[in-house]
C-alpha positions as CSV (number, residue, x, y, z in Angstrom):
1,X,-0.2,0.1,0.0
2,X,1.6,3.1,-1.1
3,X,1.4,6.4,1.2
4,X,-1.2,7.9,-1.4
5,X,-3.6,5.3,-0.6
6,X,-3.0,5.8,3.4
7,X,-3.5,9.7,2.8
8,X,-6.9,8.4,1.0
9,X,-8.1,6.0,3.6
10,X,-7.4,9.0,6.3
11,X,-9.2,11.5,4.6
12,X,-12.2,9.1,3.9
13,X,-12.0,8.3,7.5
14,X,-12.0,12.1,8.6
15,X,-14.8,12.8,6.1
16,X,-17.3,10.1,7.2
17,X,-16.8,11.3,10.9
18,X,-17.4,14.7,10.0
19,X,-20.5,13.7,8.2
20,X,-21.6,11.5,11.3
21,X,-21.0,14.1,13.7
22,X,-24.0,16.2,15.1
23,X,-22.3,19.5,13.9
24,X,-22.5,18.5,10.5
25,X,-26.4,17.2,10.8
26,X,-27.0,20.4,12.4
27,X,-25.6,22.3,9.3
28,X,-27.3,20.1,7.2
29,X,-30.5,20.4,8.9
30,X,-29.7,24.6,8.9
31,X,-29.1,24.6,4.9
32,X,-32.4,22.1,4.1
33,X,-34.7,24.3,6.1
34,X,-33.6,27.1,3.9
35,X,-33.5,25.8,0.6
36,X,-36.5,22.9,0.3
37,X,-39.2,25.6,1.5
38,X,-37.6,28.2,-0.8
39,X,-37.5,25.9,-3.5
40,X,-41.0,24.7,-2.9
41,X,-42.1,28.5,-3.0
42,X,-40.2,29.0,-6.1
43,X,-41.6,26.1,-8.2
44,X,-45.3,26.5,-7.0
45,X,-44.8,30.1,-8.3
46,X,-43.6,28.9,-11.6
47,X,-46.1,26.3,-12.0
48,X,-48.7,28.7,-11.2
49,X,-47.5,30.9,-14.1
50,X,-47.3,27.9,-16.8
51,X,-50.9,26.8,-15.5
52,X,-52.5,30.3,-16.0
53,X,-50.4,30.2,-19.5
54,X,-51.9,27.3,-20.7
55,X,-55.1,27.5,-19.4
56,X,-56.2,31.0,-18.5
57,X,-55.2,32.7,-21.8
58,X,-57.9,35.4,-21.7
59,X,-56.5,36.4,-18.3
60,X,-53.0,36.4,-19.6
61,X,-53.9,38.2,-22.5
62,X,-55.2,40.7,-20.6
63,X,-53.4,44.2,-21.8
64,X,-52.5,46.5,-18.6
65,X,-50.8,49.5,-20.9
66,X,-50.5,49.4,-24.1
67,X,-49.3,46.1,-25.7
68,X,-48.2,45.0,-22.0
69,X,-50.2,42.3,-20.8
70,X,-50.4,40.1,-17.4
71,X,-48.5,37.1,-19.0
72,X,-45.7,39.3,-19.9
73,X,-45.7,41.1,-16.8
74,X,-45.7,37.9,-14.7
75,X,-43.3,36.4,-17.1
76,X,-40.9,39.2,-16.4
77,X,-41.4,38.5,-12.4
78,X,-40.4,35.1,-12.8
79,X,-36.5,36.7,-13.4
80,X,-36.8,39.3,-11.0
81,X,-38.0,36.0,-8.0
82,X,-34.9,34.1,-9.3
83,X,-32.5,37.2,-8.6
84,X,-34.4,38.2,-5.4
85,X,-34.1,34.4,-4.0
86,X,-30.5,34.3,-5.3
87,X,-29.7,37.9,-3.2
88,X,-31.8,36.6,-0.2
89,X,-29.7,33.5,0.0
90,X,-25.9,34.8,-0.5
91,X,-27.5,37.2,2.5
92,X,-28.6,34.1,4.1
93,X,-25.6,32.4,3.8
94,X,-23.1,35.2,4.5
95,X,-24.8,35.2,7.9
96,X,-26.3,32.1,9.1
97,X,-24.8,28.8,6.9
98,X,-20.9,30.3,6.0
99,X,-19.9,30.8,9.5
100,X,-21.5,26.9,10.7
101,X,-19.8,25.8,7.9
102,X,-16.5,27.6,8.5
103,X,-16.5,26.4,12.3
104,X,-17.0,22.8,10.9
105,X,-14.0,22.9,8.6
106,X,-12.0,24.4,11.5
107,X,-13.0,21.4,13.6
108,X,-12.6,19.1,10.9
109,X,-9.0,20.7,10.1
110,X,-8.0,20.4,13.8
111,X,-9.3,16.8,13.9
112,X,-11.9,17.5,16.7
113,X,-14.4,16.1,14.6
């Protein structure tokens, strides 16, 4: 067995230990508690748009100003929502998730986990 294999096995054992640690479980729970509801909300909004476009064409064709329709506004709001979620996630990650992940990484590097 080469020294490379020893390092890989040691590293794999450390990663498994981290994955099984309570700190990692808490970090994973924190991530999922943000991402899953946000993903669900966005998908609900997206599918509402698709369903409206498919089954409520007269509503979506309603002109608001000039040739600007409800469908166009809702379609553009899809992009706005995407950027808003991205900014919201970045702020949340900077404030909540990244410090916890850095702390876990520090513990892993020291061999505490």
